[in-house]
PyMOL commands that place a pseudoatom at each C-alpha (Angstrom):
pseudoatom trace, name=CA, resn=MET, resi=1, chain=A, elem=C, hetatm=0, pos=[21.097, -10.457, -7.318]
pseudoatom trace, name=CA, resn=GLY, resi=2, chain=A, elem=C, hetatm=0, pos=[19.184, -7.825, -5.711]
pseudoatom trace, name=CA, resn=ARG, resi=3, chain=A, elem=C, hetatm=0, pos=[18.201, -7.110, -2.817]
pseudoatom trace, name=CA, resn=ALA, resi=4, chain=A, elem=C, hetatm=0, pos=[14.287, -7.414, -2.182]
pseudoatom trace, name=CA, resn=HIS, resi=5, chain=A, elem=C, hetatm=0, pos=[12.588, -5.073, -1.116]
pseudoatom trace, name=CA, resn=SER, resi=6, chain=A, elem=C, hetatm=0, pos=[8.557, -4.788, 0.136]
pseudoatom trace, name=CA, resn=VAL, resi=7, chain=A, elem=C, hetatm=0, pos=[6.106, -3.096, -2.351]
pseudoatom trace, name=CA, resn=PRO, resi=8, chain=A, elem=C, hetatm=0, pos=[4.451, -1.139, 0.302]
pseudoatom trace, name=CA, resn=CYS, resi=9, chain=A, elem=C, hetatm=0, pos=[6.121, -0.187, 3.680]
pseudoatom trace, name=CA, resn=LEU, resi=10, chain=A, elem=C, hetatm=0, pos=[2.562, -0.827, 6.210]
pseudoatom trace, name=CA, resn=PRO, resi=11, chain=A, elem=C, hetatm=0, pos=[2.925, 0.226, 9.888]
pseudoatom trace, name=CA, resn=ALA, resi=12, chain=A, elem=C, hetatm=0, pos=[3.928, -2.862, 12.117]
pseudoatom trace, name=CA, resn=PRO, resi=13, chain=A, elem=C, hetatm=0, pos=[1.337, -4.997, 12.670]
pseudoatom trace, name=CA, resn=VAL, resi=14, chain=A, elem=C, hetatm=0, pos=[0.858, -6.503, 16.033]
pseudoatom trace, name=CA, resn=LEU, resi=15, chain=A, elem=C, hetatm=0, pos=[-0.713, -9.604, 15.786]
pseudoatom trace, name=CA, resn=PRO, resi=16, chain=A, elem=C, hetatm=0, pos=[-1.068, -12.688, 17.770]
pseudoatom trace, name=CA, resn=ALA, resi=17, chain=A, elem=C, hetatm=0, pos=[2.195, -14.777, 17.752]
pseudoatom trace, name=CA, resn=VAL, resi=18, chain=A, elem=C, hetatm=0, pos=[0.391, -17.913, 17.023]
pseudoatom trace, name=CA, resn=LEU, resi=19, chain=A, elem=C, hetatm=0, pos=[-1.357, -16.945, 13.494]
pseudoatom trace, name=CA, resn=TRP, resi=20, chain=A, elem=C, hetatm=0, pos=[1.850, -17.229, 11.683]
pseudoatom trace, name=CA, resn=GLU, resi=21, chain=A, elem=C, hetatm=0, pos=[3.711, -19.670, 14.330]
pseudoatom trace, name=CA, resn=SER, resi=22, chain=A, elem=C, hetatm=0, pos=[1.198, -22.933, 13.263]
pseudoatom trace, name=CA, resn=MET, resi=23, chain=A, elem=C, hetatm=0, pos=[0.156, -23.872, 9.452]
pseudoatom trace, name=CA, resn=THR, resi=24, chain=A, elem=C, hetatm=0, pos=[-2.873, -26.119, 11.830]
pseudoatom trace, name=CA, resn=SER, resi=25, chain=A, elem=C, hetatm=0, pos=[-6.223, -26.047, 11.568]
pseudoatom trace, name=CA, resn=ALA, resi=26, chain=A, elem=C, hetatm=0, pos=[-9.429, -27.588, 12.153]
pseudoatom trace, name=CA, resn=SER, resi=27, chain=A, elem=C, hetatm=0, pos=[-9.476, -27.404, 7.684]
pseudoatom trace, name=CA, resn=PRO, resi=28, chain=A, elem=C, hetatm=0, pos=[-8.692, -30.477, 5.682]
pseudoatom trace, name=CA, resn=LEU, resi=29, chain=A, elem=C, hetatm=0, pos=[-6.162, -28.802, 3.929]
pseudoatom trace, name=CA, resn=SER, resi=30, chain=A, elem=C, hetatm=0, pos=[-4.361, -28.692, 7.276]
pseudoatom trace, name=CA, resn=GLN, resi=31, chain=A, elem=C, hetatm=0, pos=[-4.295, -32.633, 7.741]
pseudoatom trace, name=CA, resn=GLN, resi=32, chain=A, elem=C, hetatm=0, pos=[-2.680, -32.371, 3.723]
pseudoatom trace, name=CA, resn=SER, resi=33, chain=A, elem=C, hetatm=0, pos=[0.912, -32.508, 3.014]
pseudoatom trace, name=CA, resn=PHE, resi=34, chain=A, elem=C, hetatm=0, pos=[2.265, -30.288, 0.064]
pseudoatom trace, name=CA, resn=ASP, resi=35, chain=A, elem=C, hetatm=0, pos=[5.437, -30.623, -1.409]
pseudoatom trace, name=CA, resn=SER, resi=36, chain=A, elem=C, hetatm=0, pos=[5.636, -26.669, -1.053]
pseudoatom trace, name=CA, resn=LEU, resi=37, chain=A, elem=C, hetatm=0, pos=[4.436, -23.808, -0.034]
pseudoatom trace, name=CA, resn=ASP, resi=38, chain=A, elem=C, hetatm=0, pos=[3.870, -23.126, -3.739]
pseudoatom trace, name=CA, resn=ALA, resi=39, chain=A, elem=C, hetatm=0, pos=[1.404, -26.224, -3.597]
pseudoatom trace, name=CA, resn=MET, resi=40, chain=A, elem=C, hetatm=0, pos=[-0.319, -25.775, -0.427]
pseudoatom trace, name=CA, resn=MET, resi=41, chain=A, elem=C, hetatm=0, pos=[-1.255, -21.659, -0.905]
pseudoatom trace, name=CA, resn=LYS, resi=42, chain=A, elem=C, hetatm=0, pos=[-2.714, -22.618, -4.205]
pseudoatom trace, name=CA, resn=ALA, resi=43, chain=A, elem=C, hetatm=0, pos=[-4.812, -25.476, -2.279]
pseudoatom trace, name=CA, resn=TRP, resi=44, chain=A, elem=C, hetatm=0, pos=[-5.698, -22.861, -0.127]
pseudoatom trace, name=CA, resn=ALA, resi=45, chain=A, elem=C, hetatm=0, pos=[-6.765, -20.084, -3.179]
pseudoatom trace, name=CA, resn=GLU, resi=46, chain=A, elem=C, hetatm=0, pos=[-9.100, -23.097, -4.591]
pseudoatom trace, name=CA, resn=GLU, resi=47, chain=A, elem=C, hetatm=0, pos=[-11.374, -23.220, -1.127]
pseudoatom trace, name=CA, resn=ALA, resi=48, chain=A, elem=C, hetatm=0, pos=[-11.628, -19.890, -0.595]
pseudoatom trace, name=CA, resn=VAL, resi=49, chain=A, elem=C, hetatm=0, pos=[-12.947, -20.071, -4.370]
pseudoatom trace, name=CA, resn=ARG, resi=50, chain=A, elem=C, hetatm=0, pos=[-14.935, -23.518, -3.461]
pseudoatom trace, name=CA, resn=LEU, resi=51, chain=A, elem=C, hetatm=0, pos=[-16.056, -21.119, -0.277]
pseudoatom trace, name=CA, resn=ALA, resi=52, chain=A, elem=C, hetatm=0, pos=[-16.976, -18.234, -2.268]
pseudoatom trace, name=CA, resn=ALA, resi=53, chain=A, elem=C, hetatm=0, pos=[-19.239, -19.905, -3.944]
pseudoatom trace, name=CA, resn=ALA, resi=54, chain=A, elem=C, hetatm=0, pos=[-21.047, -22.675, -2.547]
pseudoatom trace, name=CA, resn=ASP, resi=55, chain=A, elem=C, hetatm=0, pos=[-21.427, -19.673, 0.665]
pseudoatom trace, name=CA, resn=HIS, resi=56, chain=A, elem=C, hetatm=0, pos=[-21.829, -15.979, -0.905]
pseudoatom trace, name=CA, resn=GLY, resi=57, chain=A, elem=C, hetatm=0, pos=[-22.991, -17.280, -4.581]
pseudoatom trace, name=CA, resn=MET, resi=58, chain=A, elem=C, hetatm=0, pos=[-19.424, -15.352, -5.563]
pseudoatom trace, name=CA, resn=THR, resi=59, chain=A, elem=C, hetatm=0, pos=[-17.236, -15.731, -8.053]
pseudoatom trace, name=CA, resn=LEU, resi=60, chain=A, elem=C, hetatm=0, pos=[-13.724, -15.362, -7.955]
pseudoatom trace, name=CA, resn=ASP, resi=61, chain=A, elem=C, hetatm=0, pos=[-11.920, -15.373, -11.085]
pseudoatom trace, name=CA, resn=TYR, resi=62, chain=A, elem=C, hetatm=0, pos=[-7.942, -15.083, -9.536]
pseudoatom trace, name=CA, resn=THR, resi=63, chain=A, elem=C, hetatm=0, pos=[-8.436, -11.308, -11.634]
pseudoatom trace, name=CA, resn=PRO, resi=64, chain=A, elem=C, hetatm=0, pos=[-8.025, -7.902, -10.078]
pseudoatom trace, name=CA, resn=ASP, resi=65, chain=A, elem=C, hetatm=0, pos=[-11.726, -6.880, -11.071]
pseudoatom trace, name=CA, resn=SER, resi=66, chain=A, elem=C, hetatm=0, pos=[-13.150, -9.924, -8.182]
pseudoatom trace, name=CA, resn=ILE, resi=67, chain=A, elem=C, hetatm=0, pos=[-11.413, -7.893, -5.548]
pseudoatom trace, name=CA, resn=PRO, resi=68, chain=A, elem=C, hetatm=0, pos=[-14.752, -5.844, -4.724]
pseudoatom trace, name=CA, resn=ARG, resi=69, chain=A, elem=C, hetatm=0, pos=[-16.479, -9.784, -4.688]
pseudoatom trace, name=CA, resn=LEU, resi=70, chain=A, elem=C, hetatm=0, pos=[-13.309, -11.090, -2.434]
pseudoatom trace, name=CA, resn=GLU, resi=71, chain=A, elem=C, hetatm=0, pos=[-14.533, -7.999, -0.177]
pseudoatom trace, name=CA, resn=THR, resi=72, chain=A, elem=C, hetatm=0, pos=[-17.456, -8.485, -0.171]
pseudoatom trace, name=CA, resn=VAL, resi=73, chain=A, elem=C, hetatm=0, pos=[-17.660, -12.328, 0.469]
pseudoatom trace, name=CA, resn=LEU, resi=74, chain=A, elem=C, hetatm=0, pos=[-14.974, -10.539, 3.497]
pseudoatom trace, name=CA, resn=SER, resi=75, chain=A, elem=C, hetatm=0, pos=[-17.844, -8.583, 5.091]
pseudoatom trace, name=CA, resn=ALA, resi=76, chain=A, elem=C, hetatm=0, pos=[-20.566, -11.008, 5.177]
pseudoatom trace, name=CA, resn=ARG, resi=77, chain=A, elem=C, hetatm=0, pos=[-17.796, -13.413, 7.549]
pseudoatom trace, name=CA, resn=THR, resi=78, chain=A, elem=C, hetatm=0, pos=[-16.764, -11.451, 9.748]
pseudoatom trace, name=CA, resn=PRO, resi=79, chain=A, elem=C, hetatm=0, pos=[-15.617, -10.698, 12.556]
pseudoatom trace, name=CA, resn=VAL, resi=80, chain=A, elem=C, hetatm=0, pos=[-14.469, -13.838, 12.973]
pseudoatom trace, name=CA, resn=PRO, resi=81, chain=A, elem=C, hetatm=0, pos=[-13.220, -15.054, 16.453]
pseudoatom trace, name=CA, resn=GLU, resi=82, chain=A, elem=C, hetatm=0, pos=[-9.982, -14.816, 17.195]
pseudoatom trace, name=CA, resn=ARG, resi=83, chain=A, elem=C, hetatm=0, pos=[-9.485, -18.849, 17.490]
pseudoatom trace, name=CA, resn=GLN, resi=84, chain=A, elem=C, hetatm=0, pos=[-10.714, -18.788, 13.097]
pseudoatom trace, name=CA, resn=GLN, resi=85, chain=A, elem=C, hetatm=0, pos=[-8.187, -16.041, 12.119]
pseudoatom trace, name=CA, resn=GLU, resi=86, chain=A, elem=C, hetatm=0, pos=[-5.205, -18.190, 11.191]
pseudoatom trace, name=CA, resn=GLU, resi=87, chain=A, elem=C, hetatm=0, pos=[-7.616, -20.096, 9.053]
pseudoatom trace, name=CA, resn=ALA, resi=88, chain=A, elem=C, hetatm=0, pos=[-9.660, -17.329, 7.665]
pseudoatom trace, name=CA, resn=THR, resi=89, chain=A, elem=C, hetatm=0, pos=[-6.483, -15.358, 7.338]
pseudoatom trace, name=CA, resn=ARG, resi=90, chain=A, elem=C, hetatm=0, pos=[-4.502, -18.522, 5.022]
pseudoatom trace, name=CA, resn=LEU, resi=91, chain=A, elem=C, hetatm=0, pos=[-7.769, -19.163, 3.408]
pseudoatom trace, name=CA, resn=TRP, resi=92, chain=A, elem=C, hetatm=0, pos=[-8.719, -15.566, 2.085]
pseudoatom trace, name=CA, resn=GLY, resi=93, chain=A, elem=C, hetatm=0, pos=[-5.539, -14.503, 2.234]
pseudoatom trace, name=CA, resn=ALA, resi=94, chain=A, elem=C, hetatm=0, pos=[-3.863, -17.342, -0.233]
pseudoatom trace, name=CA, resn=TYR, resi=95, chain=A, elem=C, hetatm=0, pos=[-6.921, -16.346, -2.968]
pseudoatom trace, name=CA, resn=TYR, resi=96, chain=A, elem=C, hetatm=0, pos=[-5.032, -12.675, -2.180]
pseudoatom trace, name=CA, resn=GLY, resi=97, chain=A, elem=C, hetatm=0, pos=[-2.203, -13.724, -3.313]
pseudoatom trace, name=CA, resn=GLU, resi=98, chain=A, elem=C, hetatm=0, pos=[-2.428, -15.569, -6.182]
pseudoatom trace, name=CA, resn=ILE, resi=99, chain=A, elem=C, hetatm=0, pos=[-4.506, -11.955, -7.761]
pseudoatom trace, name=CA, resn=PHE, resi=100, chain=A, elem=C, hetatm=0, pos=[-1.096, -11.177, -7.384]
pseudoatom trace, name=CA, resn=ARG, resi=101, chain=A, elem=C, hetatm=0, pos=[0.795, -13.483, -8.010]
pseudoatom trace, name=CA, resn=ARG, resi=102, chain=A, elem=C, hetatm=0, pos=[-1.257, -14.457, -11.616]
pseudoatom trace, name=CA, resn=LYS, resi=103, chain=A, elem=C, hetatm=0, pos=[-0.576, -10.720, -12.451]
pseudoatom trace, name=CA, resn=TYR, resi=104, chain=A, elem=C, hetatm=0, pos=[3.439, -10.495, -12.002]
pseudoatom trace, name=CA, resn=PRO, resi=105, chain=A, elem=C, hetatm=0, pos=[4.829, -13.388, -11.718]
pseudoatom trace, name=CA, resn=GLY, resi=106, chain=A, elem=C, hetatm=0, pos=[6.536, -14.786, -8.484]
pseudoatom trace, name=CA, resn=GLU, resi=107, chain=A, elem=C, hetatm=0, pos=[6.443, -17.059, -6.527]
pseudoatom trace, name=CA, resn=TRP, resi=108, chain=A, elem=C, hetatm=0, pos=[5.299, -17.887, -3.272]
pseudoatom trace, name=CA, resn=ILE, resi=109, chain=A, elem=C, hetatm=0, pos=[8.228, -17.909, -0.067]
pseudoatom trace, name=CA, resn=MET, resi=110, chain=A, elem=C, hetatm=0, pos=[7.939, -17.440, 3.912]
pseudoatom trace, name=CA, resn=ALA, resi=111, chain=A, elem=C, hetatm=0, pos=[9.161, -14.402, 4.908]
pseudoatom trace, name=CA, resn=VAL, resi=112, chain=A, elem=C, hetatm=0, pos=[9.447, -11.529, 8.204]
pseudoatom trace, name=CA, resn=TYR, resi=113, chain=A, elem=C, hetatm=0, pos=[7.666, -9.151, 7.988]
pseudoatom trace, name=CA, resn=PRO, resi=114, chain=A, elem=C, hetatm=0, pos=[10.194, -6.129, 7.692]
pseudoatom trace, name=CA, resn=GLY, resi=115, chain=A, elem=C, hetatm=0, pos=[9.004, -4.252, 10.456]
pseudoatom trace, name=CA, resn=GLN, resi=116, chain=A, elem=C, hetatm=0, pos=[8.454, -6.453, 12.780]
pseudoatom trace, name=CA, resn=LEU, resi=117, chain=A, elem=C, hetatm=0, pos=[12.161, -6.082, 14.258]
pseudoatom trace, name=CA, resn=ASN, resi=118, chain=A, elem=C, hetatm=0, pos=[11.291, -2.638, 14.791]
pseudoatom trace, name=CA, resn=SER, resi=119, chain=A, elem=C, hetatm=0, pos=[7.230, -3.253, 16.258]
pseudoatom trace, name=CA, resn=GLY, resi=120, chain=A, elem=C, hetatm=0, pos=[8.277, -2.922, 19.610]
pseudoatom trace, name=CA, resn=ARG, resi=121, chain=A, elem=C, hetatm=0, pos=[7.071, -5.465, 20.599]
pseudoatom trace, name=CA, resn=SER, resi=122, chain=A, elem=C, hetatm=0, pos=[8.576, -8.078, 23.566]
pseudoatom trace, name=CA, resn=ASP, resi=123, chain=A, elem=C, hetatm=0, pos=[8.857, -10.926, 20.042]
pseudoatom trace, name=CA, resn=ALA, resi=124, chain=A, elem=C, hetatm=0, pos=[9.519, -9.030, 17.873]
pseudoatom trace, name=CA, resn=GLY, resi=125, chain=A, elem=C, hetatm=0, pos=[13.305, -10.459, 17.851]
pseudoatom trace, name=CA, resn=ASP, resi=126, chain=A, elem=C, hetatm=0, pos=[11.739, -14.303, 17.318]
pseudoatom trace, name=CA, resn=ASP, resi=127, chain=A, elem=C, hetatm=0, pos=[12.005, -13.532, 13.451]
pseudoatom trace, name=CA, resn=LEU, resi=128, chain=A, elem=C, hetatm=0, pos=[8.265, -15.253, 12.717]
pseudoatom trace, name=CA, resn=ALA, resi=129, chain=A, elem=C, hetatm=0, pos=[7.957, -16.012, 9.061]
pseudoatom trace, name=CA, resn=MET, resi=130, chain=A, elem=C, hetatm=0, pos=[5.136, -15.524, 7.013]
pseudoatom trace, name=CA, resn=PRO, resi=131, chain=A, elem=C, hetatm=0, pos=[3.664, -16.785, 3.908]
pseudoatom trace, name=CA, resn=ALA, resi=132, chain=A, elem=C, hetatm=0, pos=[4.995, -14.105, 1.261]
pseudoatom trace, name=CA, resn=LEU, resi=133, chain=A, elem=C, hetatm=0, pos=[5.488, -13.069, -2.511]
pseudoatom trace, name=CA, resn=ASP, resi=134, chain=A, elem=C, hetatm=0, pos=[7.808, -12.606, -3.712]
pseudoatom trace, name=CA, resn=VAL, resi=135, chain=A, elem=C, hetatm=0, pos=[8.156, -10.665, -7.170]
pseudoatom trace, name=CA, resn=ALA, resi=136, chain=A, elem=C, hetatm=0, pos=[11.280, -10.409, -8.857]
pseudoatom trace, name=CA, resn=GLY, resi=137, chain=A, elem=C, hetatm=0, pos=[12.915, -9.218, -5.485]
pseudoatom trace, name=CA, resn=SER, resi=138, chain=A, elem=C, hetatm=0, pos=[10.132, -7.447, -4.241]
pseudoatom trace, name=CA, resn=HIS, resi=139, chain=A, elem=C, hetatm=0, pos=[7.972, -9.041, -1.202]
pseudoatom trace, name=CA, resn=VAL, resi=140, chain=A, elem=C, hetatm=0, pos=[4.304, -8.778, -0.819]
pseudoatom trace, name=CA, resn=TYR, resi=141, chain=A, elem=C, hetatm=0, pos=[2.216, -9.441, 2.020]
pseudoatom trace, name=CA, resn=PRO, resi=142, chain=A, elem=C, hetatm=0, pos=[-1.221, -10.713, 1.190]
pseudoatom trace, name=CA, resn=LEU, resi=143, chain=A, elem=C, hetatm=0, pos=[-1.733, -12.548, 4.037]
pseudoatom trace, name=CA, resn=LEU, resi=144, chain=A, elem=C, hetatm=0, pos=[-1.282, -9.462, 6.535]
pseudoatom trace, name=CA, resn=LYS, resi=145, chain=A, elem=C, hetatm=0, pos=[-3.236, -7.720, 4.648]
pseudoatom trace, name=CA, resn=ILE, resi=146, chain=A, elem=C, hetatm=0, pos=[-6.034, -10.069, 5.050]
pseudoatom trace, name=CA, resn=PHE, resi=147, chain=A, elem=C, hetatm=0, pos=[-5.081, -10.198, 8.639]
pseudoatom trace, name=CA, resn=ARG, resi=148, chain=A, elem=C, hetatm=0, pos=[-5.728, -6.617, 8.935]
pseudoatom trace, name=CA, resn=ARG, resi=149, chain=A, elem=C, hetatm=0, pos=[-8.773, -6.137, 7.054]
pseudoatom trace, name=CA, resn=LEU, resi=150, chain=A, elem=C, hetatm=0, pos=[-10.018, -9.293, 8.609]
pseudoatom trace, name=CA, resn=THR, resi=151, chain=A, elem=C, hetatm=0, pos=[-9.552, -7.721, 11.892]
pseudoatom trace, name=CA, resn=MET, resi=152, chain=A, elem=C, hetatm=0, pos=[-9.603, -4.127, 11.782]
pseudoatom trace, name=CA, resn=GLY, resi=153, chain=A, elem=C, hetatm=0, pos=[-12.226, -3.644, 9.275]
pseudoatom trace, name=CA, resn=PRO, resi=154, chain=A, elem=C, hetatm=0, pos=[-13.864, -1.806, 5.823]
pseudoatom trace, name=CA, resn=ALA, resi=155, chain=A, elem=C, hetatm=0, pos=[-10.810, 1.032, 6.088]
pseudoatom trace, name=CA, resn=GLU, resi=156, chain=A, elem=C, hetatm=0, pos=[-7.821, -2.139, 4.970]
pseudoatom trace, name=CA, resn=ASP, resi=157, chain=A, elem=C, hetatm=0, pos=[-9.408, -1.284, 1.728]
pseudoatom trace, name=CA, resn=LEU, resi=158, chain=A, elem=C, hetatm=0, pos=[-7.622, -4.785, -0.585]
pseudoatom trace, name=CA, resn=ALA, resi=159, chain=A, elem=C, hetatm=0, pos=[-8.603, -2.593, -4.105]
pseudoatom trace, name=CA, resn=ALA, resi=160, chain=A, elem=C, hetatm=0, pos=[-6.815, 0.523, -2.579]
pseudoatom trace, name=CA, resn=PHE, resi=161, chain=A, elem=C, hetatm=0, pos=[-4.000, -2.125, -1.623]
pseudoatom trace, name=CA, resn=TYR, resi=162, chain=A, elem=C, hetatm=0, pos=[-3.539, -3.997, -4.306]
pseudoatom trace, name=CA, resn=ALA, resi=163, chain=A, elem=C, hetatm=0, pos=[-3.493, -0.500, -6.811]
pseudoatom trace, name=CA, resn=LYS, resi=164, chain=A, elem=C, hetatm=0, pos=[-0.566, 1.158, -4.450]
pseudoatom trace, name=CA, resn=VAL, resi=165, chain=A, elem=C, hetatm=0, pos=[1.123, -2.519, -5.010]
pseudoatom trace, name=CA, resn=ALA, resi=166, chain=A, elem=C, hetatm=0, pos=[1.058, -2.849, -8.287]
pseudoatom trace, name=CA, resn=SER, resi=167, chain=A, elem=C, hetatm=0, pos=[1.732, 0.688, -9.347]
pseudoatom trace, name=CA, resn=ALA, resi=168, chain=A, elem=C, hetatm=0, pos=[4.886, 0.312, -7.418]
pseudoatom trace, name=CA, resn=LEU, resi=169, chain=A, elem=C, hetatm=0, pos=[5.344, -3.227, -9.119]
pseudoatom trace, name=CA, resn=ASP, resi=170, chain=A, elem=C, hetatm=0, pos=[4.147, -1.904, -12.848]
pseudoatom trace, name=CA, resn=ALA, resi=171, chain=A, elem=C, hetatm=0, pos=[7.010, 1.284, -11.888]
pseudoatom trace, name=CA, resn=LYS, resi=172, chain=A, elem=C, hetatm=0, pos=[9.793, -1.565, -10.565]
pseudoatom trace, name=CA, resn=LYS, resi=173, chain=A, elem=C, hetatm=0, pos=[9.152, -3.248, -13.317]
pseudoatom trace, name=CA, resn=GLY, resi=174, chain=A, elem=C, hetatm=0, pos=[9.925, -0.381, -15.964]
pseudoatom trace, name=CA, resn=ARG, resi=175, chain=A, elem=C, hetatm=0, pos=[12.774, 0.872, -14.390]
pseudoatom trace, name=CA, resn=GLU, resi=176, chain=A, elem=C, hetatm=0, pos=[14.792, -2.621, -15.089]
pseudoatom trace, name=CA, resn=ALA, resi=177, chain=A, elem=C, hetatm=0, pos=[13.135, -2.761, -18.804]
for i in range(1, 177): cmd.bond("trace and resi %d" % i, "trace and resi %d" % (i + 1))
show_as sticks, trace
zoom trace
């Protein structure tokens, strides 16, 4: 089995530890038990689709073409108060991740972001894992990208990131064929 690759590498984030430590919040989904990480992420993605339609009249259909609509929803919902960032990251990150997973079959896993260990943070050795996608040995961190989008704004362009990751995954797939 080959070594897992992260696609693409981003600067090491400075994340509040609470974002990845607990998977609980005020949402009814947070009170549910799931048989797997995959089932949990799919449920959060479905809730994102429901909220986008109910609150913003936006149809999210799990295709790359829906990313601009996701951006519109996120713009309408920001700034996100710090106490709600974990839930918002999980909700919209699950949807964003499902866009990747449906195009590039993979599975949800818990993974430590590789830049975290060399970030210089005092808690960097704590190995805080987060949901990520394993796509043929490459790790994609959609929740991290959504967290950055929610906290840093539209400069964290989701469509551009998707294109960059898709290009890298397509190139890798071509090399393996």
